[in-house]
N, C-alpha and C positions, 0 to 999 in steps of 0.2 A: 393409287393402290386399288387394284381390283380384288374382290374377295376370292375369285377363282384361283388366284395364285398364292394365297396366304391361308394359313390354318391357325385357329386359336389353340394355343397349347397351355394356357394358364389363365385363371381368373381369381380375383380376390376383391374383397370389400375395401382394401387399403391401398391407396395410390403408391405409397412408399415401397410396399412389397412388390408391386408390379414393376416399379422402376429398378429395384434391386435385382430382380430376375432378369430384366432386360439388359441391364449393365453386365451381369455375370455372363449372359450369353454373348454379348458383344466382345467380351474378353476371350471367348472361344471362337471368334470370327463368325458368329451367327447374328445377323441383323434382326431387329425386332421393332414392333410398333405397339405402344400402349394406347388402347382406345378407351375413353371415359364413357361408360354407359350409365353413369349415375344421373338420377333426376336432380336437376339443379334446385328445384323448389323444396324437395323433401329429403334430399341427401341419402337416398337409398339406391341400391344398384351395385354394379360391379365395374371393376377395371379389368379389361381383357388384353392379353398379350398375344399378338400374332407374329408368326415368322413365315418366311417363304416356304412353300410346299416342299421344296427340295431339302430343306433343313428340319422339317417338322419332327421326323422320327428321332433324330439325334437330340434335338432340343427337348423333346418330351423325356427322353432318357436322362439327360442332364438334370432337368428339373426334379424328376422323381428320385434320383440317386444322390445328387450333390447339394441340393438346396432344401433347407428346413427352417421353419420359423418357430419351432417348439423350443 
């Protein structure tokens, strides 16, 4: 995976939330990859979800309008 072809569309402190969003996008035929950016010693940091550039706009729209954790 090269960074040039992927865009970060979501980040969270909770791994399960990143995986829920990734799975939801997969159901919409958008592939995604969750990258663990947490520090393993101190357990702080983020989980980032990346999708291919060609799908980034629609993926962001789906996340903003269809997914809520409140």
